[in-house]
N, C-alpha and C positions, 0 to 999 in steps of 0.2 A: 496445594496451590503454589507454594514457594518453588517447588521443583518444576512445575509447569512453566512458571514465568522465567525461571533460569534457562529452561530449554529454548523458549522463544527468544530470550535475550541472546543466547549463544548462537542462534542461527542468523544473527546480524553478521554472518560469517564472511560475507564479501568485503566487510571492512577489515577483517583480519583472518588469515588462514593459519591454522595451527602449524607451528614449526617453520613458517615461511615469512614471518614478520608482517608488518602492517601494509595494507593496500588501501590507501585513502581515496575515498570517492570525491570527485570534484564535479562542478557543473560541466556537463558535456560527456561525462564518462569516468574513467579511472585513471589515476596516475600510473598504476601498474596493473595490467590485465592478468588475472589468474590463469594458470595453465590448466589443461585438461586433467593432469594428474592431481593438482591441488583441488580442483572442483570435485573429482571423484572421491577425495578424502572427506568431503563434507556430507556424503550421503547418510552416514550413521547419525550425524549431528542433526540432520533434518528429520530424524526419527518420527515423532508423532506431531510434527509441526502443524499440520492442518487441523487435526482434532484439537490440539492445544489452543489454536487460534480461535476456533469456533466456540470452544468451552469458555475461553476468556471473554469473548464478545457477549455471550449470554450472562456471564458472571457480572461484568461491569455494568451491563444494562440494568441490573437489579439494584444498583446503588441508590441511596436516597439523595437526590440532587436538589440543591437550593433552587427555588423558582426564580430564575433570573434570565432575562433575554436582553438583547441590545439591537440597535438599529444601525450599527456601523455598516459602511460599504464593505463588501467582501471582495478581495483581490487574490486571484490565483492564476497559475498557468493553466491553459487549456489546449487540447490537441486531439488527435485521433485516439489516443490511449489515456488511461488515468495517469495524470502527470507526476513526475518526480523531478527530473532535471532539465526538461525541455518543453517548449510549447509557447503559446502566445499569452501574455498577461491580459486578463479580462476581468471586469467587475460585474457585480450582480445587477447593475443598471444597464449593462450592455456595452459600456465603453471598453475599447481594446487598443492596444498599442504594441509596437515591436519592442523586443528586449533592448535593442540599441537605443531606444528613445526613453528608457526608464528615467534618466536624470532630467529629462524635459517634462515628464509627466508627474514626477514625485518631487516635492520640495521640502526642504528642512526648515523647521521653525523652532523657536524657543519660547518657553513659558517661564514666568517669574518665580515660580515655586519649585523649580526642578532644574538640575544640571544635566539631566538626561537629554539625549537628542530626540526630537520629535519630528515625525514626517506626516505629510498629508498629500492627497491627490490635488494637483494643481487646479483641476476643474471639478473637484468634488469636495472632499473634506477628510475626515477621519476614515481610516480603512483598517481592515484586519486581514492578515494572511494566516496560513497554517491549515490544520486539518478541517476546521469548519468551513473555510473558504474553498479548499479543494473539493470537499464533499458537495457543497452547494452548487458549484460550477461544473462538476464532473460526475455527478451521481449516475448518470446514464452510461458511463464508461466503466463502471464497476463490473467485475466478473459475475456470472450468474449466482454463484454461491455467496459472494459478498453482498449481492443484492438481497438475497434471502436472509443473510445475517443482519443486514440493516433493517429489513422489515420486522424480523423477529425481535430486534432490539427497540422497536417503536420509533425509529427515525423516519421522519417525513422527507419531503423534497429538500428541505434545509433544516439545519440545527443551529439555533442562535443562542443556546445556553452554553457559555464557556466551560461550565463544569462538566458538561457532557462531551467535551472534546475527547475524553478518554474512550468513550464508546465509539466515536468515529475512528479513532486510531486503531482500535481493535478490529473494526470492519476492514480497514485498509490492510491490516496484516493478513486477514483471510484472502483478500484480493491478490496480494503479492504471491502467496503460496499457491493459490489456484492457477495463477498465470504460469507458474513453473510447469504444471502438468499440461496445460494447453500448448505451450511451446514444444514440449516433448513430442506430442502427437503431430503437430504441424511440421516439425523437422524430420518426421519419419514416415511420411505418407507413402514413400516408395517401398516400405516393408510389406510383406504379405500379411494376411490377417493373423496368422499364428504368431509371427514375430512381433507384430504391433500389439497384439493382446498381451504377450509376455512382457513387452517394454512397459505397457501401462500398468500391469500388475506389479512389476518391480517398483515403479514410481509410487504407486498407492501404498505399497508395503513400507516404503521408506518413510511415509508420513504416519503410518499407523501399524507398526510391526507387532500386532497382537496375534494370538494363537489362531483366530479365525481367518487370518489373512496369510497364513504360512503355506497354504495350498493354492492351486489354481481356482479362482473364484469369479473371474470377470467374464460376463457375457457381452462381448463387444460386437456391435453391429456396424459394419463399414459400408457406406454407400459410395460407390465409385462411379464417376461419370465417364 
């Protein structure tokens, strides 16, 4: 289990490429874009990433979670894809605003028993961001395999138990890895069937380099209009 989690942790590789120093992610993209050579060097580190992510989602779903839910407003970015660094802020009650208006929609307030900074929606109240909010507002934008992992983990349309945020995060990892494969195919639609099949096989093997995947194994059906 420890080795599996180390492999998943290590494929946070876009934050740091071995031998090339740090590449810090910021809102809107990267401070430094990795070169093709640097990205090719990540293939082996992506080894069994998809299988590891699915196994982790199944594992954490079996934890014994305290029975706790909350009724906070959920706030997350929304857009055409499952959000990370861009989109429109939206709440579970349907309110939405532009990123540029954030300071007009969110206000700081103070409480007598804490020196921490507190924030609330100007026209609402308490709100929660993070994985539970992303999942509740963007579940329909998950990849097919991540949808399946969420269902297998027993997640409904929303998850309001903060202890189960670990399950949602595991599903999000599955989504991120599957999106890699989808983009590979999308960017190679001009390949002939044989070349496209080979590219897909190589990508799948990079996620699960087991003995059964060391030979040609993929029966790819391409429908071309």
